C-alpha positions as a printed NumPy array, in Angstrom:
array([[ 75.108, 115.129,  54.471],
       [ 76.823, 111.436,  55.061],
       [ 76.56 , 109.625,  58.149],
       [ 79.328, 110.106,  59.197],
       [ 78.854, 113.463,  59.765],
       [ 75.097, 112.472,  61.072],
       [ 76.418, 110.627,  63.554],
       [ 78.887, 112.4  ,  64.392],
       [ 77.322, 116.01 ,  65.386],
       [ 74.494, 113.208,  67.077],
       [ 77.486, 111.925,  69.378],
       [ 78.838, 114.976,  69.453],
       [ 75.306, 116.804,  70.731],
       [ 74.253, 114.266,  73.177],
       [ 77.587, 114.413,  74.594],
       [ 76.763, 118.074,  75.955],
       [ 73.696, 117.42 ,  76.872],
       [ 75.079, 114.803,  79.345],
       [ 77.499, 116.068,  80.537],
       [ 75.593, 119.557,  80.636],
       [ 73.185, 117.436,  83.535],
       [ 75.915, 115.461,  85.277],
       [ 78.33 , 119.437,  85.803],
       [ 75.379, 121.368,  86.929],
       [ 76.178, 121.704,  90.163],
       [ 79.426, 123.587,  89.372],
       [ 77.558, 126.08 ,  86.67 ],
       [ 77.109, 129.869,  88.456],
       [ 74.109, 131.017,  88.079],
       [ 74.481, 134.305,  86.566],
       [ 70.912, 136.151,  85.653],
       [ 66.935, 136.312,  87.33 ],
       [ 64.368, 137.023,  86.726],
       [ 61.444, 137.881,  89.473],
       [ 58.087, 139.023,  89.798],
       [ 56.51 , 140.291,  93.146],
       [ 53.555, 138.476,  93.752],
       [ 52.442, 140.847,  96.69 ],
       [ 52.184, 143.922,  94.912],
       [ 50.395, 141.842,  91.148],
       [ 47.475, 141.788,  94.536],
       [ 46.979, 145.564,  94.868],
       [ 47.396, 146.08 ,  90.68 ],
       [ 51.179, 146.465,  90.355],
       [ 53.33 , 144.218,  87.915],
       [ 56.837, 144.311,  88.668],
       [ 59.275, 142.646,  87.119],
       [ 63.161, 142.497,  88.137],
       [ 66.263, 141.361,  86.041],
       [ 69.398, 140.798,  86.819],
       [ 72.749, 139.608,  85.611],
       [ 76.348, 139.235,  87.602],
       [ 79.206, 141.618,  87.556],
       [ 81.111, 140.387,  89.674],
       [ 82.237, 136.84 ,  92.374],
       [ 79.779, 139.108,  94.847],
       [ 77.801, 142.032,  92.568],
       [ 74.671, 141.904,  90.091],
       [ 72.86 , 145.231,  88.339],
       [ 69.843, 144.701,  88.283],
       [ 66.142, 146.653,  85.905],
       [ 62.828, 146.931,  86.687],
       [ 59.554, 148.597,  85.537],
       [ 56.492, 147.92 ,  86.645],
       [ 53.108, 149.22 ,  85.567],
       [ 49.812, 150.018,  87.738],
       [ 46.602, 149.943,  87.149],
       [ 43.781, 149.198,  89.844],
       [ 40.462, 151.694,  91.059],
       [ 39.616, 153.197,  93.711],
       [ 35.875, 153.46 ,  93.841],
       [ 34.878, 155.753,  90.861],
       [ 38.504, 157.045,  91.024],
       [ 41.489, 155.346,  88.768],
       [ 45.134, 155.205,  89.469],
       [ 47.462, 154.354,  86.108],
       [ 51.289, 154.718,  85.162],
       [ 54.448, 153.05 ,  85.16 ],
       [ 57.77 , 153.631,  85.817],
       [ 61.248, 151.134,  86.58 ],
       [ 64.174, 151.728,  88.042],
       [ 68.195, 150.723,  88.635],
       [ 69.453, 148.457,  91.589],
       [ 73.385, 147.109,  92.211],
       [ 72.64 , 144.328,  94.888],
       [ 75.764, 144.047,  97.524],
       [ 76.022, 139.563,  98.007],
       [ 78.112, 138.755, 101.272],
       [ 77.572, 135.895, 102.634],
       [ 78.016, 133.917,  98.378],
       [ 78.745, 134.521,  95.   ],
       [ 76.848, 136.379,  92.856],
       [ 72.373, 135.13 ,  92.708],
       [ 73.372, 132.613,  94.687],
       [ 71.869, 131.565,  98.797],
       [ 73.567, 135.348, 100.265],
       [ 72.879, 137.77 , 102.588],
       [ 72.681, 141.217, 100.632],
       [ 72.149, 145.512, 100.899],
       [ 70.346, 146.386,  97.637],
       [ 70.736, 150.191,  97.326],
       [ 68.584, 151.326,  94.053],
       [ 66.204, 154.173,  92.396],
       [ 62.867, 153.831,  90.711],
       [ 61.731, 156.748,  89.071],
       [ 58.031, 156.746,  87.9  ],
       [ 55.081, 158.772,  86.742],
       [ 50.925, 157.99 ,  87.904],
       [ 47.43 , 159.023,  87.219],
       [ 45.52 , 158.924,  89.816],
       [ 41.712, 160.155,  88.185],
       [ 42.329, 163.562,  87.061],
       [ 45.794, 164.688,  89.001],
       [ 48.982, 163.036,  87.109],
       [ 52.365, 163.071,  90.096],
       [ 55.048, 161.903,  89.518],
       [ 57.562, 159.851,  92.442],
       [ 61.316, 159.22 ,  92.985],
       [ 62.775, 156.688,  95.114],
       [ 66.33 , 156.037,  97.083],
       [ 66.002, 152.64 ,  98.919],
       [ 68.284, 150.084, 100.256],
       [ 66.809, 147.411, 101.434],
       [ 69.384, 143.858, 103.101],
       [ 67.3  , 141.359, 102.85 ],
       [ 68.63 , 137.096, 101.428],
       [ 68.455, 135.385,  98.453],
       [ 67.493, 132.019,  98.061],
       [ 68.271, 129.964,  95.129],
       [ 67.459, 126.328,  94.193],
       [ 69.63 , 124.175,  92.002],
       [ 66.596, 124.262,  89.388],
       [ 67.277, 127.687,  88.868],
       [ 63.818, 128.448,  90.968],
       [ 64.777, 131.468,  94.387],
       [ 63.351, 133.398,  96.663],
       [ 64.264, 136.743,  97.383],
       [ 63.139, 138.366, 100.779],
       [ 64.545, 141.509, 102.378],
       [ 63.031, 144.366, 104.316],
       [ 64.853, 148.277, 104.05 ],
       [ 63.856, 152.877, 103.686],
       [ 63.385, 154.819, 100.842],
       [ 63.099, 158.443, 100.222],
       [ 60.523, 159.   ,  98.457],
       [ 59.054, 162.311,  96.236],
       [ 55.765, 163.088,  95.355],
       [ 55.067, 166.1  ,  93.713],
       [ 52.175, 166.955,  91.302],
       [ 53.705, 166.628,  86.719],
       [ 53.599, 170.151,  86.722],
       [ 56.208, 171.198,  89.54 ],
       [ 59.48 , 169.173,  88.138],
       [ 61.297, 171.213,  91.171],
       [ 58.863, 169.635,  93.738],
       [ 57.484, 171.871,  95.763],
       [ 54.071, 170.848,  95.655],
       [ 53.814, 167.083,  97.476],
       [ 51.163, 165.491,  95.631],
       [ 49.979, 162.101,  98.056],
       [ 52.857, 159.817, 100.754],
       [ 56.249, 161.07 , 100.517],
       [ 59.307, 161.296, 103.563],
       [ 61.123, 158.423, 104.363],
       [ 59.017, 154.957, 104.236],
       [ 59.509, 151.216, 104.369],
       [ 59.433, 149.298, 101.63 ],
       [ 60.832, 146.052, 100.956],
       [ 61.232, 143.33 ,  98.883],
       [ 59.79 , 140.096,  97.814],
       [ 59.777, 137.316,  94.764],
       [ 59.491, 134.972,  93.02 ],
       [ 62.029, 134.068,  90.4  ],
       [ 64.028, 132.477,  88.498],
       [ 68.004, 132.132,  88.014],
       [ 70.258, 130.552,  85.116]])
């Protein structure tokens, strides 16, 4: 590569890097990834990913695994879900009040008993996003949880806690 081309490419990349940091406040964040540290404390590993699909709406995909023991009984499983987050006072993935309907499904095993859970829910709260990309989501809501034994797909034999339950969101993450 000749000397002129190397200098031109170097100047171009320097300009891109400088303009990126100068214009950073004007760049809207369109994606986020977050985890709930409170659920980590009780054996859940939840991961959320959201992408802005409109000016005031983001689509979320989340997955979780859980693993903990109660005495000699172990509990493990996994699942996932989808959500749509509507930002009420700001643009998607920015400082704003939000309403978030979501749907989760998963399978767990409690000792020798396996069971499925299905949980539609609605959460309302607030999202804080710093210029650096750090974010906090904090919200409260309600879910309708149906947990049924793995051999009964119609849900006649429920397992554990089912019905209307409180739910919430406290997650820390990164937006870009």
